[in-house]
N, C-alpha and C positions, 0 to 999 in steps of 0.2 A: 229942500228941493219937493217939487208935487208931483206926485205918481197916481196913476191912473184910478179913479175912483172904483172903475169894475171891477176890480182883483183887490179890492179892499178888506172885502168880506173872506176872501179864499180862504180856505185852513191850509195848513201845512200838510204836505202831502204826508201819506199813510206812513213809507219808513223813516223817516226824519221823528215822527208822530210816535212811532214804537219804538224807537231807539231812546226816545227822553220816556218814556214810562218803561223801559224794560233796564238800560245802560248804568244804571244808578245801583243796582244790586246785581248780587254775583249771583252766577247761575247754580240752581241748588242739585244740579246731574252734570255729567260730559254732554257739551249744547249739544242739541240738534236742532237743526235749521228747518223750520217747514211753513216759513212765510213768503217768502218771496217764486213767483213763478218762474224760476228759472230752469231751464232743462239740463239735468244732469247728467243723461244720457252718454254715450260715447258720440261725438261728431265723426260723421261718415269719413273715414279713411281714404276712401279715393278721391278726396275734393283737395287733400293736401295734395297731391300730384297737380290737380286742374290748375290753382291757386301759383305754382310753382312754375308750368308751363305758360302762364300768363302777365307774370312781373314785370314785363314791359311796357307794359299796359299801365303803369303807372306814371309813368313818361307823357302822358297824355293826358288834356280836359277830357272827363269821359260824355260820354253821350248822356243828353239831360234824360230822353226821354226812356231810356232805354236800348241796350242794344240790339240789333234786329235776330240775332243769336237766342236773347235773353227774353225779346216778347213772342217769338217764336216758340220757347219752350215751354212758356206760361200760357199760349195760346192750345198748345198738344196737350198739355195738362189738363185743363179744363175740358178741355172738349173729350178727354180719358175719362177722368171723374161725375163730369156734372152731365156728359154728353150737347153740350152750349156750344156754338159758333161763334168765336172774339175774334177779329180782325187784331192786327196789332195797335192800328189808328182806335181801337176801342179798349186801349193799357197802357197802362202805366211802370213802370218800376216807381220803388219808393225804398228811401232808408227806414222800411220797418212799417208796421200801421202805424202806429202813432203818428209820427209823422202826418202821415196819408191823410188822416182821420180829422186833425186840426186842419192842415193845407185846404183842402176839400172843401170844409167849412166855409176859410176865408174866398174860394174861390166862387163858391154857388150860391151860397146864402144872398138873398137879395135884403137892401137896410130898411126897404119897408114891405108890405105885403099889402096890398088893397088899400095901401095910407095908413096901416096901423103896425105897430111895434110886433117885428116877427118873434114868435117863436120856434124855442130846438126841443126838442121830447127824448128824455133819456129816463134810461131804467135805474129805478132803485133799491138797489145799491148798483153798482156799476163801475167801469172803467173812467179813469180820473179825466183822460183827456176831453171827454164828449163835455163835458162843464166848463171845462176852458176853453174850449172852443165859441161855444154859447156867447161865454161872455167878453172872449176875444171879439166879436165881431157882433155885441151890442144889442144881443138877443136875448130874449126871457127864458131861461132853463128853466123847465117845467119837469120837477123830476117824479115820476110814473111807479109806485110800488110794483116791484117783482117781487112775491112774498108767494108762500105754499098756497096762499087760497085762490091766485092766478094762474099756478104752475108754475114759479117761479120766474115766468115772462110778464111786461107790462100788458096790460087791459088799453090801448091807445084808445081804445073806442070806447070805450063810456068816457071820456073827455066829453066837455060839451063842444056842440058843434060850435060857439064862437071862441074856442078856443084852438080847434083845428083849423079852426078858417086862418088865422095865424100862422100854422104849423109851414116852416120852410127845412127840415128836416125834424126825422126820428132814426134816433141810435137804435141800433138793436143789435146785441151780440148773443152770437149761434154755432155753436155751445155754450151761453153765458157762463163769464166771470162776476162772480165765483160760485153759483151753484149748476153749472153744469149739466143745465138744464138747457131742450135741444126745442125750436121750433122744426113744427112737422108743416108737411104742405100744406094743409089748411089754415096752418097760422098764417104762413108768408101768404097766401090767396088773399087770404081777409085783410091782412097789412096793405099790400100793393093796392087792393079793392078803396081800401080809406084814402089812402096815398091818392088814387087819382079823384077821388070825389072832393077832396079838399086840397088837391096841388098844394103835394109836396110831395120831396125825393126821401129815398129809404136809402141809411148810410148801414150797410150790414157787416159788423166786423163775424170776419169768420174766422177767426188764427187759430181756433182752436180746433179746425174742423176735421184734423187728420188723428185726435185723439178721440179715441169710441173704444166702447166697451162689447157691445153684439151687433150692431149694424152704423153705416157710414152715416152722418147726418145731411140733411136735404139742404140742399145750397139753395140760396135767393136766386141766382143768375136760370138753375133749371124751370125752377117755379114761372119765373117771371116769362120765361122763353117758351114758357107750353100755353100760359092764358095770352099771351102777345100783349104785355104787360109794354108802356113807353120805356123803351130804355135809357132816356132821360131821366125819370122818376127813382134808377137802381144802380146804388153804388157799392161794390165787393168788396171787400178787404183780406188780403190775404198774405200772408208772413213764413219766413223759414225759420222764426225762431222755436217755434213749439215743434212744427213738422220734422222739422231734418234737425234740431238739438241746434239750431245755431243762435241762439240769441246775440253773438257780438259780432254775427256781420250784419246786425242792421239791412235785411233784404226782406224786401215783400212786395205788392203789387196790386193798384186799383183798377176794378174793371167795371165800365161804366156805358151811358152812351157817348158817343162820338163825340159832342158836341161839348159833353161836360167833362171829356179827360180832354179838348182842346183846350178848354178854359181854365183846367188843372196844370195842363202844362205849359198855358202862357204865365200864369203866375208863380212856377217853380223858374220861369228861365230869367225872372227878375231877381228870385229870391230863394230859391230852394239850391240844396248842396245834392247834384245827385252823385249817387254808386261808383266809385271809381272801376276801372275796364276790368281788372284782373276779380273785383270782388262779384262782379254782374256775369264774370265766365265760372265763376265755383254758382251762383246761381242757378244759372242755367242747366247747368251738370245735374246739380240739386232734384229742379223742378221735371228732370229727366229720368229720373230712379225713383222706383218704389222698393226696392226691398228692404232700404235701411228705413223706411218711413213705418214696413209690416213689420221689421226686426224691432224697432223703436214700440209700436204699438202693443207688441206679444208683452214686452215688458210692462207697461201701464195694466194690460189688462191681470198681469200676477200681482200688482200692486191693488189693483180693484178687489181681487179675491181676498188678498192679506187683510184690508178695511172691511170687509163684509165679514170674514174670520173674528178680528176684535174688537169692531164695533157691532157686530151684529145683534140684532134684539135690544139694543138700546134704543129707548124711549126717544124717538125724533131723529131716532138717522137715517137717512135715503141715501143709497148709493145712487152716485151718481153717473147716468149714462152716457155721458161724455166729459171730456175736460179731464184737469189733473187734478181740480180740486175737492176737501169736504168743506161743507157746508155743516156745522155742528151747532145744535142747539144749547145754548147755556143762562142762567140767571143774567148776567151780564158780562158782554167779552172783555172788557176792558180790565175787571177782577181776575177773571178766569185766565188771561192771555197773563197777566203779575202773575198770578198764583204758578201755573203752569210751571215758570222761570223759576221762580224763585225754589220751587218743591221738588224741582225735575230736572231744570237744565231744557226744557224742548219749547220751543219759541215758536208763536205761532201770531195769526193777525186779526185785530179786534174787528168782527163784523162791521163797527159805526164809522170806521176809517173811510172802509169803500161803498158810504153810504153817507145821507144828507137829513139834517132835520127839516123836517114839514109840520109847520107845529110843532107840539110837544112829541113824533115820533120821531126815534127812526127806524129806519127796517133791518139794519143791521146790529142794534145794538145788542139783540142776546144771542148775537152768533160769534162763532169765532170762523174765521179758515182758515183752513190745515192744506197745504202745497206740496203732494206725493210728486215729487221730483227725486226724491235722493235713491239710492239703491234699494233693493227690496228688503234687506238685512236691516238698514238703518230706518226703513222705513217702520219697518214692524217692531222695531222697539221704541221708535217716537212714539206711534200710536200704543202702543201696550203702557207707556208710562203714562201719557195723557189719557185713558181710560181709567189709570186706578188712582190720577189724582183727581180728574173733576167731576167722573161717575162713579163712583165707589161700591 
C-alpha cells in the first residue's frame, strides 16, 4: 500500500524518540519527569461544580463554533487582557491550539501563490504541528533559526524577497517554546508590516501568554488593533491547557478576521470535532476567572527563582522571561539526556527533537529542554541533580 510521499521524511514525534533513547536503560535514581509541558498545578476546583451542573449537555450534539456563553467569555477576556474588541463572529472555539493551528492552515493557505509553490515559515526550533500543517497542504516549510543571535525569535525579514513573496503563513510562538522568548511590541509591528508588504498571514501561537516572570507579554491582537492592521492577516491562538492547568480539557480558541474565521468554521463543519457542551461550560467559567491564573503564576514564579538559585552563574544559563521551559546549553543534547537519565533518573528532552536539520546544522542539537511543571520541591531536586551531573 502506498503512503503520501510528503510525510515520508517526517521524523518520529519527540516523545517516542525520547522513549527509544532512554527506556532501554534503568534510571540512575528516583525518576523525575521534566520533559513534557504538561501543567501539574491543581485544576481550579470550582470547575468541578460547573461540570456537574452541565452534564445534561452530553446528550446533545455540541455547537460547532462555540456556545454563545463561551464566545462571550472569550471576548470579555480578550478585552480585559489586551484591550481589544473581538465580536463572536471573529472567534471560534477549538479542541486545543494544536487542532486549531493545523486546521487553520488547511482552511486558509492557498494551493498556489502568484502561480508559485507556497511557503510556510516556522521558527527553528518549534512546536511540531507547524511543520505537519505545512506538509499537509503541500507547502514548502522553511525553518528559520531562532537562536541567541536573533533573541530566540526568527528573523523572517532577513529572508530573500523572492522567498517572502511566496509565503502564505508565518508561525510565531510567543512566549516561545522552548526558549521562553517574548515578542515585544516592536517585533509584532515589524512582522505585521512584513506580512502586509509580502501578503501573508501571521499565526500567533500564544498558549503560554499567562505564564510570565515580571510582566505580561504583549499580544499580536493588541498591536494589530493599535496600528490598524488588516484583521484578515492575523490569527491568534490561545488555550486553557497552560493558563488554567487543564491540558486534558482540550479547549482553546482562535481569534481573527471575520472571513478567516468563517472559512475555518466552514471546514470544521465538515471535518471537525466540536467541544462537548459541558466542556464548553467549564471553559467559559475558566476564561471568566483570573484568581486561579494568578495563583498558578505565582507557583511558576517561585520555580523561576529556584532555577535562578540552582543554575545561576552557569555559563549559558538564561532566565526565561515567560513560559515554563528552560533551554540549557550542553555539548550534545541526546548524550546529555541519556547521561542524566542513567546517572540521576532526571528525564529531559534533547533540543534537537524540537528542531529540524537545515544543511548540517540543527539549532537544538546542543541544548536540552527542561519543563518546570512539577511542584517546587521536585523541581529543586531535579535541577540540583541536573546541575551536579551535567555541570559539575
